[in-house]
N, C-alpha and C positions, 0 to 999 in steps of 0.2 A: 558416497558422493561428497564433493566439496563445493561449498557455496562461497563465492568470492564477493566480498563487499562488506557493508556494515549496516547495523540495524537502525541507524538514523535515517538511512535511505528507505522511503516507503516501498520502493520497487524491490529492494533486497528483502525487506521485512515481510512483504506479502508472500514472497516465494518461501521464505523460511517458515512462516506460520502455516502455509499450505502443506509443506512437507511434514510438519509436525502433526497436523490434523490427519493426514493420510498415513502417519506412522512410517514414513520413509526416512531412515536415519541419514544424517549428513554431518559434516564438520564445517565450521565456519573459518575461512581464511580472511581475517579482518583487514580490509584495505580501504583507504580513503583516496578518491580520485585526485583531489587537489594536492594531497600530500605525496602521493606515489603514482603519478600518471604513467611513468615508464614501466612500472611493475604491472599496472592494470593493462597496459597496451600489449603485454606479452600474451594475455588471455583473450583480449577483445580489441580488434583494430580500431573500434570506435572510441576506445578509452571510456567505457561506460560500465557501470555495475547495475544489476548482478550478472555474474557468470556462474553457471552450474557445470561442474566437471563431473561427468558420469563415471561409473565404475570402469568402463572400457576405455576411458581417456578422452572420449568425445566431449566437446564443449558446447554449451547452449547459451545464447545471449538474448537479451531483451525479456523483461519479466513476463509479458503476455505470451510470447512464444514458449518460454520455459514452462509456464503453467499449463499451456495446451499439451505439451509433451508429457508432463506429469500426469495429467488426466488420462492420456492414452496408456500410460504405464499401468495405472490401477484399474482401468476398464470402466464400463458404463455404470456399474452398480455402485462404485465408490467415488467416481469423479466429482469434482466440485462445481463444474458447470454441466448441467443436464445435456444430454446428447441431442435432444430434439424437443419439439412441442412448445407450448406457451411458457412453461416454466423456464426453458432455456432462454427465451427472449427476455423474460423478466430478470433473470440472473445476469445476462450479458449487459442489458441496459443499466441496471443498477450498479454493476461493477464499473461500467464505463464512466458513470457520473462520479462515483467515488474516486476513481483513478484520476479523473480530470481535476477534482478538488485538490488532490495531493500535488498534482503537477503545477497548478496555479499558485498554491501556497509556496511551493519550492521556488517558482519564478520570482514571487514577491520577496522571498527571503534572500535569494541570490542578488537581487538588484542592490540591496543595501550592503551585501557582504563582499561582492567581488568587484564592484566599481569604486573608483575614488569618490570621496564624499561630494566633490564639486560636480560630478557627472551623474549622480543618482537622480533618476527621473521620477519624482513623486507621483505624477499622474499614472505612470505605468504600474507602480506598486498598487495604487488605489484601484486601478482597472482589474488587476489580477485578484486582489482581495475581494472585490465585488463579485467576481465569478466564483470564488470560493464560497462566499456567503449564499449565492444563488443555488449552488449545487447542494450545499448542506441544508438549505431550507427545504428543498425537495426531499432529501433523505430524512430529514426530521419528520416531515409529513408521513413518509412511509413507516418510520419507526413508531409513530403514534397509533398506527392501525394494527400492530401485530401482537400486542399483549406482552406479558412479562417473559414468556418462554418462547415467543415466536422468532422467526428469522426474517430478515428485512425484505427478501424477495418472495416471501410466502412459501418457501420450500419446507418440506418436513424435517430436514436436517440442515446443518450448517453448509453453506455454499460459498463459492468465491465472492459473491456479493457481500456476504457478511465479513469475510476476511478483509477484503479490500476497503470496504466502508469503514470498519473499525481502525484499520491501519492508517487510512487517510485522515480520519478524525484526530487520532492521537498525534500524528505527524504535524498536522496543521496547528493543533493546540500547542505543540512544543515550539514550533518555529514562528508562529504568529500569535503569541499570547494576548496581544492587545486587542484582538478581535472579540474576546469574551465569548467564545463559542458555547461554553456550558450554560451561560445565562440566556443566550439567544436561542439555543436549540436543546432544551432540557431532555426531550424524549430521545434524541439522537445521542446525547451525552450519556444517558442511562444505558442505552443499548450498547454503545462502545465500551462502557465500563463493564458490562456483563461479559462481553467478548474478551476484554483484557484480563478478566479473572480466570479465563480458561487456561489450562496448562499449556496448550499450543502457543498461546500468546506470552504467558509468563516466561517461557523458555527463550524468548526473543526480546529482552528488555531494551527499551529505547534509551540511548544515552542522552545526556543534556545537550541542547543545541549550543554550538560554539558561539562565543561573543563576537 
């Protein structure tokens, strides 16, 4: 399989980490949307990453849809989102909060990056950063309850909640360093650090945020 995108994108990275966790080999075609929009458009009419090109040539777009298909590929015993029951709800909800934190951090980052300086709307940045902090406060509380070897949604093994939460935290910490996430949320910081030390994460290093 080929994964199109780059590891600064939390959406691309959570797909890549999930593929690594599930031991599904892939090659990365590193593309940046703002640098190469026409190339990205060839793979996805929305001009968004990630795109996963399957072995049969079929293309999958949007990280949640890609991850859902990956779970179906490996079956209910190995999937990263439980197929039913209360555990599924916990994993899905925790994943949703983590993904929203990444999204809001991205919006705050883009406001200062893609707009001319005279058009940057500081209240919009502050609004998005406040949402990031609210989400991470919730996840920090969850991380404080699980112990040193536990998983954030209470599952016996790593789940999509862990992958997305750790990826979101690392992304937000990279693009919004002024938020001081490690000091605000020490339990979540330790949890994300434990995840980042796993080989599935180490194989997908996050590049430095562009200036």
